[in-house]
C-alpha positions as CSV (number, residue, x, y, z in Angstrom):
1,M,-11.2,5.5,10.2
2,E,-11.8,8.3,12.5
3,Q,-15.3,8.3,14.7
4,H,-16.9,11.3,13.2
5,D,-16.6,9.3,9.6
6,I,-18.0,6.5,11.3
7,D,-20.7,8.3,12.8
8,R,-21.5,10.4,9.7
9,I,-21.7,6.8,7.4
10,R,-23.8,5.6,10.0
11,D,-26.4,8.6,9.5
12,L,-26.3,8.3,6.0
13,M,-27.5,4.3,6.3
14,E,-30.4,5.5,7.9
15,F,-30.5,8.1,5.4
16,E,-30.2,5.6,2.5
17,A,-33.3,3.4,4.4
18,G,-35.7,6.4,4.8
19,R,-35.4,8.0,1.4
20,T,-38.6,7.3,-1.0
21,E,-36.3,8.5,-4.1
22,P,-33.0,9.1,-5.4
23,P,-31.5,11.7,-3.3
24,K,-32.1,15.5,-4.5
25,D,-30.5,16.9,-7.3
26,F,-28.9,13.4,-8.2
27,P,-29.1,13.2,-11.9
28,A,-30.7,10.9,-14.0
29,L,-28.4,8.2,-15.5
30,P,-28.7,8.2,-18.9
31,D,-28.6,4.6,-20.8
32,L,-25.4,2.9,-21.1
33,P,-24.9,2.0,-24.7
34,G,-25.2,-1.6,-25.2
35,G,-22.1,-1.7,-27.7
36,R,-19.8,-1.0,-24.7
37,Y,-19.9,-4.5,-24.1
38,T,-19.8,-6.1,-27.6
39,D,-18.2,-3.4,-30.0
40,P,-14.8,-4.1,-31.0
41,R,-14.2,-0.5,-31.6
42,F,-14.5,0.1,-27.8
43,F,-12.9,-3.1,-27.1
44,E,-9.8,-1.8,-28.7
45,L,-10.3,1.9,-27.3
46,E,-10.0,0.0,-23.7
47,Q,-6.7,-1.8,-24.6
48,Q,-5.1,1.2,-26.1
49,H,-6.2,3.3,-23.1
50,I,-7.7,1.7,-20.0
51,W,-4.9,-0.8,-19.9
52,R,-2.3,1.4,-21.1
53,K,-2.8,4.2,-18.5
54,S,-4.1,2.7,-15.2
55,W,-2.6,1.5,-12.4
56,L,-2.8,-2.3,-12.5
57,L,-2.4,-4.7,-9.5
58,A,0.5,-7.4,-10.8
59,S,1.9,-9.0,-7.7
60,H,2.7,-9.3,-4.1
61,I,6.2,-8.7,-2.2
62,D,5.8,-12.5,-1.1
63,E,6.1,-13.5,-4.9
64,V,9.5,-12.1,-5.3
65,P,10.7,-12.2,-1.7
66,E,14.2,-11.7,-2.1
67,V,16.8,-10.2,-4.1
68,G,16.9,-11.9,-7.8
69,C,13.7,-13.2,-7.3
70,Y,11.3,-12.6,-10.2
71,R,7.9,-13.2,-12.0
72,L,6.7,-13.0,-15.5
73,W,3.4,-11.2,-15.5
74,E,0.9,-11.1,-18.8
75,N,-2.4,-10.2,-17.5
76,A,-2.8,-7.3,-19.2
77,G,-1.6,-8.2,-22.5
78,Q,1.9,-7.3,-22.5
79,P,4.9,-9.4,-21.1
80,V,6.2,-8.3,-18.0
81,I,9.0,-9.0,-15.7
82,I,8.6,-8.1,-12.1
83,V,12.1,-8.4,-10.2
84,H,13.2,-7.6,-6.7
85,A,16.7,-5.7,-7.2
86,A,19.1,-4.7,-4.5
87,S,19.4,-0.9,-3.5
88,T,20.4,1.3,-0.7
89,N,18.5,3.8,1.3
90,S,20.3,7.6,2.2
91,G,21.8,5.8,5.2
92,G,23.7,3.4,2.9
93,D,21.8,0.4,4.4
94,S,20.6,-2.7,1.8
95,T,17.0,-2.3,1.1
96,G,14.8,-4.2,-1.9
97,Q,13.6,-2.3,-4.7
98,I,10.6,-3.6,-7.0
99,N,11.3,-3.3,-10.6
100,A,9.0,-4.2,-13.6
101,F,10.6,-4.4,-17.6
102,Y,9.1,-5.5,-20.6
103,N,10.3,-8.8,-21.0
104,T,11.7,-8.2,-24.3
105,C,15.6,-8.8,-25.2
106,S,17.1,-5.1,-26.7
107,H,19.0,-7.5,-29.0
108,R,16.4,-9.5,-30.9
109,G,13.6,-8.8,-29.0
110,A,13.2,-12.7,-27.5
111,P,12.1,-13.2,-23.9
112,V,14.6,-12.6,-21.2
113,V,12.9,-15.3,-18.9
114,T,10.2,-17.9,-20.0
115,D,9.4,-19.0,-16.3
116,E,6.3,-17.9,-14.4
117,F,8.8,-17.5,-11.4
118,G,12.5,-17.9,-10.7
119,K,15.5,-16.3,-8.9
120,R,18.8,-15.6,-11.2
121,P,21.9,-13.2,-10.2
122,L,21.6,-12.0,-13.8
123,L,18.5,-11.8,-16.1
124,T,20.1,-13.6,-19.0
125,C,18.3,-13.9,-22.5
126,K,18.5,-17.9,-23.5
127,Y,18.7,-16.5,-27.5
128,H,22.0,-15.1,-27.4
129,G,22.9,-14.5,-24.1
130,W,22.7,-11.2,-23.4
131,S,22.8,-10.4,-19.4
132,Y,21.1,-7.8,-17.8
133,T,20.9,-6.7,-14.1
134,H,17.9,-6.5,-11.6
135,S,18.3,-3.0,-12.2
136,G,17.8,-3.7,-16.0
137,D,21.0,-2.6,-17.1
138,L,22.7,-4.7,-20.1
139,I,26.4,-5.7,-18.8
140,A,27.5,-8.8,-20.5
141,L,26.9,-9.6,-24.3
142,R,28.3,-12.9,-26.2
143,D,31.0,-11.8,-28.9
144,P,31.1,-7.8,-28.4
145,E,34.2,-7.7,-30.8
146,D,31.6,-8.4,-33.1
147,F,29.7,-5.4,-32.9
148,R,30.6,-1.7,-34.1
149,D,30.1,1.0,-31.6
150,L,27.3,-0.5,-29.4
151,D,26.6,1.6,-26.5
152,K,25.3,-0.6,-23.5
153,S,24.1,2.3,-21.8
154,C,21.2,2.8,-24.1
155,R,20.6,-1.0,-24.3
156,G,18.9,-1.9,-21.2
157,L,15.7,-3.7,-20.8
158,R,12.8,-1.2,-21.2
159,P,11.3,0.0,-17.6
160,I,7.6,-0.1,-16.9
161,R,6.3,2.0,-13.6
162,C,6.1,0.2,-10.8
163,E,5.2,1.2,-7.1
164,R,4.0,-0.7,-4.3
165,F,1.2,0.0,-1.7
166,G,2.1,-2.0,1.4
167,N,3.0,-5.4,0.2
168,F,0.9,-5.1,-2.9
169,I,2.9,-4.1,-6.2
170,F,1.4,-2.2,-9.2
171,V,2.5,-1.5,-12.5
172,N,1.5,1.2,-15.1
173,F,2.4,1.5,-18.8
174,D,2.1,5.2,-19.1
175,D,5.1,7.3,-18.2
176,D,3.3,10.1,-17.9
177,A,0.8,8.4,-15.1
178,P,0.1,10.3,-11.9
179,S,1.9,8.2,-8.8
180,L,0.0,5.2,-7.3
181,L,-0.8,7.4,-4.5
182,D,-2.1,10.2,-6.6
183,W,-4.0,7.4,-8.4
184,L,-5.7,6.2,-5.2
185,G,-6.1,9.6,-3.7
186,P,-8.2,9.4,-0.2
187,I,-8.5,5.8,-0.8
188,A,-4.9,5.6,0.1
189,D,-5.6,7.2,3.7
190,E,-8.7,5.2,4.0
191,W,-6.3,1.8,3.4
192,Q,-3.8,2.7,6.2
193,E,-6.3,0.9,8.9
194,F,-6.0,-2.6,7.1
195,Q,-2.2,-2.5,7.3
196,F,-1.5,-3.6,3.4
197,E,2.3,-3.8,4.3
198,K,1.8,-6.5,6.9
199,S,-0.1,-8.7,4.6
200,R,0.6,-12.0,3.5
201,L,-0.3,-13.7,0.2
202,S,-2.3,-16.9,1.0
203,A,-3.8,-18.0,-2.1
204,R,-4.2,-16.4,-5.8
205,H,-6.1,-18.3,-8.6
206,I,-7.3,-17.6,-12.1
207,W,-10.6,-18.4,-13.4
208,D,-11.9,-18.3,-17.3
209,L,-15.6,-16.9,-17.6
210,D,-17.8,-16.6,-20.9
211,C,-18.5,-12.6,-20.5
212,N,-17.3,-9.5,-21.4
213,W,-14.8,-8.5,-18.3
214,K,-17.0,-5.5,-17.3
215,I,-20.4,-7.4,-17.3
216,A,-18.2,-10.0,-14.4
217,M,-16.8,-6.8,-12.7
218,E,-20.1,-5.0,-12.5
219,A,-21.8,-7.9,-10.6
220,N,-19.3,-7.0,-7.7
221,T,-20.1,-3.1,-7.9
222,E,-23.6,-2.8,-6.8
223,V,-26.0,-4.5,-4.1
224,Y,-29.3,-4.4,-6.4
225,H,-28.8,-7.7,-7.5
226,V,-28.1,-9.2,-4.2
227,R,-31.6,-10.5,-3.0
228,S,-32.1,-12.3,-6.8
229,I,-28.8,-13.9,-7.2
230,H,-27.5,-14.4,-3.2
231,P,-30.9,-15.0,-1.3
232,T,-29.2,-17.6,0.8
233,T,-25.7,-16.7,0.6
234,V,-25.1,-12.9,0.8
235,A,-28.3,-11.5,1.3
236,P,-29.2,-12.6,4.8
237,M,-25.9,-10.8,5.9
238,L,-26.0,-7.4,4.0
239,D,-28.7,-5.0,4.4
240,D,-28.8,-3.4,1.0
241,R,-31.3,-0.7,1.6
242,R,-28.8,0.8,4.0
243,N,-25.9,0.5,1.7
244,V,-23.7,3.5,1.3
245,N,-22.1,4.3,-2.1
246,T,-19.0,6.9,-2.2
247,L,-17.4,7.7,-5.2
248,Y,-13.9,8.9,-5.8
249,R,-12.1,11.0,-8.6
250,N,-10.4,8.7,-11.4
251,G,-13.5,6.1,-11.3
252,H,-12.8,4.8,-7.7
253,G,-15.8,4.0,-5.6
254,R,-17.1,2.3,-2.1
255,M,-19.8,0.9,-0.8
256,I,-20.4,0.3,3.2
257,A,-23.5,-2.0,3.7
258,P,-24.3,-3.2,7.3
259,T,-25.0,-6.4,8.5
260,P,-28.8,-6.9,10.1
261,A,-28.8,-6.5,13.9
262,N,-30.6,-9.7,13.7
263,M,-27.8,-11.5,12.0
264,Q,-24.5,-9.7,13.4
265,G,-24.3,-13.3,15.7
266,A,-24.4,-15.2,12.6
267,R,-21.9,-12.8,11.2
268,E,-19.5,-13.3,14.1
269,A,-20.0,-17.0,14.1
270,R,-18.6,-17.0,10.5
271,V,-15.4,-15.4,11.9
272,Q,-12.7,-17.8,11.0
273,D,-9.9,-18.8,13.3
274,G,-6.5,-16.9,12.8
275,P,-5.2,-13.4,13.5
276,T,-6.8,-10.1,13.1
277,I,-5.8,-6.6,12.3
278,D,-6.6,-4.8,15.3
279,T,-6.5,-1.5,13.5
280,V,-9.4,-1.9,11.8
281,S,-12.5,-0.1,12.6
282,E,-16.0,-1.2,13.6
283,L,-17.3,-0.8,10.5
284,G,-14.7,-3.1,9.0
285,R,-15.9,-5.6,11.7
286,T,-19.6,-5.4,11.4
287,C,-20.2,-4.3,7.6
288,T,-19.4,-5.5,4.4
289,Q,-17.0,-2.7,3.1
290,S,-15.6,-3.0,-0.3
291,Y,-13.7,-0.9,-2.7
292,G,-14.1,-0.4,-6.7
293,V,-10.5,0.5,-7.8
294,F,-10.3,1.8,-11.4
295,P,-10.1,-0.2,-13.9
296,N,-10.6,-3.6,-12.3
297,W,-9.7,-4.3,-8.5
298,V,-12.7,-5.0,-6.5
299,S,-12.6,-6.2,-2.8
300,P,-14.2,-6.3,0.5
301,L,-11.6,-5.5,3.3
302,S,-12.3,-6.7,6.7
303,H,-10.3,-6.8,10.2
304,Q,-9.8,-10.8,9.0
305,M,-8.4,-10.4,5.6
306,I,-7.6,-8.1,2.1
307,P,-9.0,-10.3,-0.8
308,P,-9.2,-8.7,-4.1
309,L,-10.6,-9.5,-7.2
310,A,-9.2,-8.6,-10.5
311,F,-11.0,-8.8,-14.3
312,W,-8.8,-9.1,-17.1
313,P,-10.4,-8.9,-20.6
314,N,-9.4,-12.4,-22.7
315,G,-11.1,-11.3,-25.6
316,I,-14.2,-9.2,-26.1
317,N,-16.7,-11.8,-24.7
318,R,-14.3,-13.8,-22.5
319,C,-12.5,-12.7,-19.4
320,R,-10.2,-14.1,-16.3
321,L,-11.0,-13.4,-12.9
322,E,-8.1,-13.4,-10.4
323,T,-8.8,-14.5,-7.0
324,W,-6.7,-13.4,-4.5
325,T,-6.4,-13.8,-0.6
326,T,-4.0,-12.0,1.5
327,A,-4.4,-11.7,5.5
328,P,-2.4,-11.0,8.6
329,D,0.4,-13.3,9.5
330,W,-1.0,-17.0,10.3
331,G,2.2,-18.4,11.1
332,D,3.2,-21.9,9.7
333,G,0.0,-23.4,9.2
334,P,-2.3,-23.5,6.2
335,G,-3.3,-19.7,5.2
336,P,-7.1,-18.8,4.4
337,D,-8.7,-18.7,0.9
338,L,-11.7,-16.7,0.9
339,W,-12.6,-17.3,-2.7
340,T,-12.3,-21.2,-3.5
341,Q,-13.3,-24.4,-1.9
342,N,-11.8,-28.0,-1.8
343,N,-8.2,-26.2,-2.1
344,G,-8.8,-24.2,-5.1
345,E,-10.6,-26.7,-7.0
346,S,-13.7,-24.6,-7.6
347,L,-14.7,-20.9,-6.9
348,S,-17.1,-20.3,-3.6
349,P,-21.0,-20.3,-3.9
350,V,-21.0,-16.5,-3.7
351,L,-18.7,-16.1,-6.9
352,L,-20.3,-19.0,-8.4
353,E,-23.5,-17.5,-8.2
354,D,-22.2,-14.4,-10.1
355,T,-20.2,-16.0,-12.6
356,V,-22.7,-18.8,-13.8
357,F,-25.2,-16.1,-14.4
358,G,-22.2,-13.7,-16.4
359,A,-22.4,-16.1,-19.1
360,W,-26.4,-15.8,-19.6
361,I,-26.1,-11.9,-19.6
362,Q,-23.4,-12.2,-22.3
363,K,-25.7,-14.2,-24.3
364,S,-28.5,-11.3,-23.9
365,V,-26.3,-8.4,-24.6
366,E,-25.0,-10.1,-27.8
367,S,-28.8,-10.1,-28.9
368,W,-30.4,-8.0,-31.4
369,G,-32.6,-7.0,-28.6
370,F,-30.2,-5.4,-26.5
371,K,-29.8,-1.6,-27.0
372,G,-28.6,0.1,-23.5
373,V,-28.5,-0.1,-19.6
374,P,-30.7,2.0,-17.7
375,L,-29.3,2.0,-14.3
376,S,-30.7,3.1,-10.9
377,Y,-29.5,5.6,-8.2
378,Q,-28.0,2.1,-6.4
379,E,-25.8,1.4,-9.5
380,A,-24.2,4.9,-9.7
381,R,-20.8,3.4,-9.4
382,I,-21.2,1.8,-12.4
383,Y,-21.9,4.9,-14.7
384,H,-19.3,6.8,-12.4
385,W,-16.7,4.2,-13.8
386,N,-18.1,4.5,-17.4
387,Q,-17.7,8.3,-17.2
388,A,-14.0,7.9,-15.8
389,A,-13.5,5.4,-18.7
390,D,-14.6,7.7,-21.4
391,T,-12.3,10.5,-19.9
392,M,-9.2,8.7,-19.9
393,I,-9.8,7.3,-23.9
394,G,-10.7,10.7,-24.4
395,I,-14.4,11.5,-25.4
396,D,-13.3,12.4,-28.9
397,N,-11.8,9.2,-29.6
398,I,-15.2,7.4,-29.0
399,P,-17.8,7.2,-31.6
400,E,-20.6,9.0,-30.5
401,E,-23.2,6.3,-30.3
402,L,-20.8,4.6,-27.8
403,R,-20.3,7.5,-25.4
404,V,-21.8,8.1,-22.3
405,E,-22.9,11.6,-21.0
406,Q,-21.1,13.3,-18.2
407,V,-23.5,13.6,-15.9
408,I,-22.5,12.8,-12.5
409,D,-20.6,16.4,-11.9
410,D,-17.9,16.8,-9.0
411,R,-20.6,17.8,-6.5
412,W,-20.9,14.1,-6.1
413,I,-17.1,13.2,-5.5
414,F,-15.6,12.8,-2.4
415,P,-15.4,14.8,0.0
416,N,-18.3,16.4,-1.4
417,D,-21.5,14.6,-0.7
418,P,-25.0,16.5,-1.1
419,R,-26.7,13.8,0.8
420,V,-25.2,15.1,4.1
421,T,-26.0,18.4,3.5
422,Q,-30.2,17.1,2.4
423,M,-29.8,14.7,5.6
424,Q,-29.0,17.7,7.7
425,A,-31.6,19.8,6.1
426,E,-34.6,16.8,6.9
427,K,-33.4,16.3,10.4
428,A,-33.4,20.3,10.8
429,A,-37.0,20.4,9.5
430,S,-38.1,17.2,11.6
431,A,-36.8,18.9,14.7
432,G,-38.6,22.0,14.1
């Protein structure tokens, strides 16, 4: 991050600490309809639009490190094969291409692979032996003489959009979706300092939670709850009144909250042994800098690691929390695991505080007394996410009583920020 951007964010932290009301012209946020967490109609709309049209974090290059390596991925409710294929660049050198396909044989729909991970020279269906290359081409089938006019060239595995950001692999089921870089927008530039292309996958776990996936995710996209839910874990290390939220197009968001000055020593003492990312700016070293990437990625980023959390629906009132820890190369010893304890036996204390309370929230939102959610300015990232969700679904496709009003307009979307203008005007008035 450039120094002038750091200085602007530092100034905004003081602006946030000094304000006595939301910034000038920031809209009042209408209640989120309660049915967005409980109504089967909205859940089905999410399934058909949000999970079908968004870029979804699926894998890491360490899980498919060599040509022929594959993994089976089903977190989004669709059977997907991610495979490392051979390819050549413009100079004729051998390179690696990561492909994704539906795990569905073109013959009778049987799964082509059934193991979660593996390595094969060809992808061969166990049912009738049809064989495909790592590029999805059908090249062999049993008893070809029994088929009349079967054109193998149009019977390959059906591809799924698959792109990488550094060592992270994303998929998108929509052939007309923008590229991953266009989807991320300015975030892709901001992430350059964290060297995603050098990260190693250290840990990855799945946890079942008893709440709607958005309830679990939203606990990680605002700091309003920190003093109540995390009084001894997060709250001492995070100055929530100096938190600076930024909204991006496509429903993405970012928060940067400083560690209180009197706790910087304690923060440094928590730094784990191991390599660090030397290109990370001082904000990543002294603040909690966390991104929410639509629809379900939340991750703090630091000079030590890139540890995404991903939230997946597993029914309308259940979900799965996926915890990742990636870090710069730590050599041959054990790698870090930020989110779990006792070698993956349980979640870390911070995540336990969030997830246990999520089950209680689910019971409440299912009650007759729950009608909607009044959000504060501090929770604007949640409202912004919901606006983006309705845009992706198509507002006219949503029952009127389940829609959100589109009240946060482009004036508040990065790189615009009316807070800067207000802050400058207040400084000028004070100086005068």
